[in-house]
Every structure is written in C-alpha cells, then in structure tokens.
N, C-alpha and C positions, 0 to 999 in steps of 0.2 A: 504494500500500500504506500509506504513512504517513497519508494522508488518511483511509483506511478505518479505521485503528487509532485515530486521533484521534476520529473520529466515534463509533465503538462497536466495540471489539475483539471483542465477541461475534458481530458479523455480518461482521467482516473475513475475507478469504480466508487464514486461517492454519490450521495443523494442529490437530488435537484436543489434542495434547500441549501446544502453546503456549496454547490456550484454557484448559485445566485449570490450567496454571501461572499464567496471568493472573488466573483466578478466585481462586486462593489469594493472590496478591499483593494484589489489591484487598481481599480480606477482611482480610489482615494489616494493610494500610494504614488501613482504616476502623476496625478494632477488633481488635487482635491477640489479645485475651483470648477472642475467639470462635473462634479457630483450634483445631481439635481433632484427635484421632487419625483421625477420619473424613476430614478434609481430607488428611492424610498418606496414607491408604489410596487416595484418589482420585489423588494424585500418583504413588504406586507403580503403580497400575493403568494410568496413562498412560505408564509407562516410566521414571520417575525412581527412583533408588536413594536410600539414606539420605544419601550424600554430596551428591547432586544436590538433595535436599530441604533439606539444611543450607545449601548454597550459595545457593539461591533465597531462603531465609529471611534469610540474612546480608546479601545484596546489597539486597534490598527494605528491610530494617530500616535498613541503612546510609544508603540514599538518603532514607528518611523522616527519619532523624536529621539528616542534613546539611541537608535542606530546612527543618526546624524551626529549626536554628541560624541559617541564612541569613535566615529570616523574622524571627526574634527580633532579629537585628542590623541588619535593614533592607537586607541585601545585595540589590542590583539595583533598589532603590527610589530615587526622587529624594531627595537629602539634604534634611533639614529644616533650615530656617534656625535657627541657634543665636543666642541673645541674646549680645551682646558685653559 
C-alpha cells in the first residue's frame, strides 16, 4: 500500500473519500490560493463535514509549514562547513 501511494495515490487501492481528500491536499500544497468552495463541495460530497474539512486543511497546512521551516534551517541536510 505504501509503495502504491508513493508511486501515485490516484491509482493506489484507496477509497474514493481518501482520493478526494488527497486531491484537495495536493492542491492546497501546490497553491492554496487555488482552493475554492468547489473543492469544499467535493469534500462534502465525499462525506466530510465542515469540521473534517477544517481538520484536513489545518493538518496539511501545518505539515507544509513545518517542512518549509525545516528546509529553510537545513534540518536533515548535511551540515555545511563553517569558516572558523
């Protein structure tokens, strides 16, 4: 399952609800300004209520934020030699 998700979540053996959620999360990650009420309607049609949509949005945005901070600080990268 993990390999299938890594390769392409759109073809992985997941529920339609999970696929709709991941479509939204990918869109939010690439350009959150493109998220619209239509995206929220798709999430509602897949079974998410307002609280669920808020939770999905907050969790995805938080992970994006933390990754940006880690990238900016070089977390997980080899340390750069500093001049003495």
